[in-house]
C-alpha positions in Angstrom: 0.0 0.0 0.0 1.3 3.4 -1.0 1.9 6.1 1.7 -0.5 9.0 1.3 0.9 12.4 2.2 -0.7 15.4 3.9 0.3 18.9 5.0 -1.4 20.7 7.9 -0.8 23.8 10.0 -1.6 24.2 13.6 -2.8 27.8 13.4 -3.0 28.1 17.2 0.8 27.8 17.3 1.6 30.0 14.2 3.4 33.2 15.1 3.0 34.8 11.7 6.7 35.1 10.9 6.3 34.3 7.2 9.3 32.0 7.2 7.2 29.2 5.5 6.2 31.6 2.7 9.7 32.8 2.2 11.2 29.3 2.2 8.7 28.2 -0.3 9.4 31.1 -2.7 13.2 30.4 -2.4 12.8 26.6 -2.9 10.8 27.1 -6.0 12.5 30.3 -7.3 9.1 32.1 -7.4 9.1 35.7 -8.7 7.6 38.6 -6.9 3.8 38.0 -6.7 3.0 34.3 -6.6 3.0 32.7 -3.2 2.3 29.0 -2.8 2.1 29.5 1.0 0.3 32.7 2.2 0.1 33.8 5.8 -2.9 36.1 6.7 -3.1 38.0 10.0 -6.5 37.7 11.5 -8.1 40.3 13.7 -7.5 39.9 17.5 -10.4 38.0 19.2 -11.3 36.6 22.5 -10.2 33.0 22.8 -10.6 31.2 26.1 -11.2 34.5 27.8 -8.1 36.2 26.5 -7.6 38.5 23.5 -5.4 36.6 21.1 -3.9 37.2 17.7 -4.1 34.3 15.2 -2.8 33.7 11.7 -4.3 31.7 8.9 -2.0 29.9 6.5 -3.3 29.1 3.0 -1.6 26.4 0.9 -2.7 23.6 -1.4 -4.5 21.0 0.6 -3.7 18.2 -1.9 -7.4 17.3 -1.6 -8.6 13.7 -1.7 -11.0 14.6 -4.5 -9.4 17.7 -6.1 -12.0 20.1 -7.7 -9.2 21.7 -9.6 -8.4 18.4 -11.3 -12.0 17.9 -12.3 -12.2 21.5 -13.7 -9.1 21.2 -15.9 -10.1 20.7 -19.6 -6.6 19.6 -20.6 -6.1 17.0 -17.8 -3.0 18.9 -16.7 -3.7 18.2 -13.1 -3.2 14.8 -11.6 -3.4 13.2 -8.1 -0.7 10.7 -7.5 -1.2 7.5 -5.6 0.5 9.1 -2.6 -2.1 12.0 -2.6 0.1 14.7 -4.0 -1.8 16.9 -6.5 0.4 18.2 -9.3 0.0 20.6 -12.3 1.9 19.7 -15.5 3.0 23.1 -16.8 3.7 21.6 -20.2 0.1 20.5 -20.6 -1.7 23.5 -18.9 -3.3 25.9 -21.4 -3.6 28.8 -19.0 -7.4 28.8 -18.9 -7.5 29.4 -15.1 -10.5 27.1 -14.7 -8.6 25.3 -11.9 -8.1 28.6 -10.1 -11.9 29.2 -10.1 -12.6 25.6 -9.0 -10.1 25.5 -6.1 -12.2 25.9 -2.8 -9.1 27.3 -1.0 -8.1 29.9 -3.7 -4.5 28.8 -3.6 -3.7 28.1 -7.2 -1.5 30.9 -8.7 -1.0 32.0 -12.2 2.5 32.4 -13.7 2.1 35.3 -16.0 5.5 34.8 -17.7 4.8 31.2 -18.6 1.0 31.5 -18.9 0.3 28.5 -16.7 -1.3 27.7 -13.3 1.0 26.7 -10.5 0.7 25.7 -6.8 2.4 23.8 -4.0 3.8 20.5 -5.0 4.6 19.5 -1.4 8.3 19.9 -2.4 8.1 16.6 -4.2 11.9 16.5 -4.9 12.6 17.0 -1.2 10.1 14.2 -0.2 11.8 11.9 -2.7 15.1 12.6 -0.9 13.6 11.8 2.5 13.5 15.5 3.5 10.6 17.6 4.7 9.0 20.3 2.5 10.8 23.6 2.8 7.9 25.3 4.7 8.1 22.6 7.4 11.9 22.9 7.7 11.8 26.7 7.9 8.9 27.0 10.4 10.3 28.5 13.7 7.1 27.6 15.6 7.2 24.0 14.5 3.5 24.2 13.7 3.5 22.9 10.1 3.3 19.1 9.8 3.9 17.1 6.6 4.1 13.4 6.2 2.0 10.3 5.9 -1.7 11.1 6.6 -1.8 8.9 9.8 1.3 10.7 11.3 -0.2 14.2 10.5 -3.5 13.1 12.0 -1.8 12.2 15.3 0.0 15.6 15.4 -2.8 17.8 14.4 -5.9 15.9 15.4 -8.3 13.9 13.2 -11.2 16.3 13.3 -9.1 19.3 12.2 -7.5 17.3 9.4 -10.7 15.9 8.1 -12.2 19.4 7.7 -10.0 20.0 4.6 -8.9 16.6 3.6 -12.4 15.8 2.3 -12.7 19.1 0.5 
């Protein structure tokens, strides 16, 4: 049986430092503009009786049933047996239908190449037995990547299932 990978962020522990976003841009040599990992600052709110500041981290969820893949007229998006969802830049026609279909709004458009792009879970690093660059760079140690069962143990089944089934 093939391992199935997942990536999740414990937003309660995120300090909003942007190291995950910067590491991703460096790893994939992304130009100014596109971000495969985006950190948003939420408004302070009362949590457990205390005013707290939280951050949201947007990244490809490598969905079990990817809506972006279904929307692509060129079949440029595939989901591997290990759960990693990839866009083939050589097949993509730049129609942006995948961007509209993505429920998380994380697919970016490379204006220079005229193709859609997104997180590939640092597939080359995974194949070398290394963690994705966002995980390695996270100073709060709140980003988890690995086999779904391992990530579930670290983040919690209910929180993971919220997006995994998207």
